[in-house]
C-alpha positions in Angstrom: 2.8 -11.6 82.1 2.1 -13.2 78.8 4.3 -16.2 77.8 7.0 -14.8 75.1 9.5 -16.8 73.1 13.0 -15.5 72.6 12.3 -13.6 69.7 9.5 -11.7 70.9 11.5 -10.7 73.9 14.1 -9.4 72.0 12.0 -7.6 69.5 10.2 -5.7 72.6 13.8 -4.8 74.1 14.6 -3.4 70.6 11.2 -1.5 70.9 11.5 -0.5 74.1 15.2 0.9 73.4 13.7 3.2 70.3 12.8 6.6 71.2 9.9 6.6 68.7 8.1 3.6 70.0 5.7 4.5 72.5 4.8 2.1 75.3 1.4 2.2 73.6 2.8 0.5 70.6 4.2 -2.2 72.5 0.9 -3.0 74.5 -1.0 -2.7 70.8 1.3 -5.3 69.3 2.3 -7.8 72.5 -0.3 -6.8 75.2 2.3 -5.8 77.4 1.6 -2.6 79.8 4.3 -0.1 80.6 4.9 -1.9 84.0 5.5 -5.2 82.3 7.8 -3.8 79.9 9.8 -2.2 82.7 9.6 -5.8 84.5 11.1 -7.6 81.4 13.8 -5.1 80.7 15.2 -5.5 84.2 15.1 -9.0 84.0 16.9 -9.4 80.6 19.3 -6.3 80.8 22.0 -5.7 83.2 21.8 -3.6 86.0 23.5 -0.8 84.6 21.8 -1.1 81.2 18.5 -1.3 82.8 19.4 1.9 85.1 20.4 3.6 81.4 17.2 2.8 79.9 15.0 3.8 82.7 16.8 7.5 82.7 16.6 7.5 78.8 12.8 6.7 79.2 12.1 9.2 81.6 13.7 11.9 79.6 11.9 11.0 76.5 9.1 12.7 75.6 8.0 10.2 72.7 7.8 6.9 74.8 4.3 8.2 76.4 1.5 8.8 74.1 0.5 11.8 76.7 3.6 13.4 76.1 4.0 12.8 72.6 4.0 15.9 70.1 0.7 15.6 67.8 3.1 15.9 64.9 4.2 12.0 65.8 1.4 9.7 64.5 3.1 6.4 64.0 4.8 3.9 66.1 7.9 3.5 64.0 10.6 5.6 62.2 9.6 6.4 58.5 12.7 4.9 57.5 12.4 1.7 59.2 11.1 -1.4 57.0 7.6 -2.2 57.2 6.1 -4.3 60.0 3.4 -6.6 59.5 1.8 -7.4 62.7 4.9 -6.4 63.8 6.5 -9.5 65.4 9.6 -9.3 63.4 11.6 -6.6 61.7 14.9 -5.8 60.4 15.8 -9.6 60.5 14.8 -12.9 59.2 13.9 -15.9 60.7 16.4 -18.7 61.2 
């Protein structure tokens, strides 16, 4: 797995919880495959939160590009602020 700082881990967790953000978007921006994201989530979430997230991902058609509707052709919600090469959104560096 790639060495990530706390800010990157926080953003990956946020992206993983978002229904519209596919695993391919996370792979594109951070170089992590779906299996790597699952390992990261298991390591950084409480077990009960991880189980809830896994159930949510299994039921979500937008997390996997193959299951996704052709109408959805973006990584993020149209109301979300622009992300320049991702890394940070919705918050500022401290």
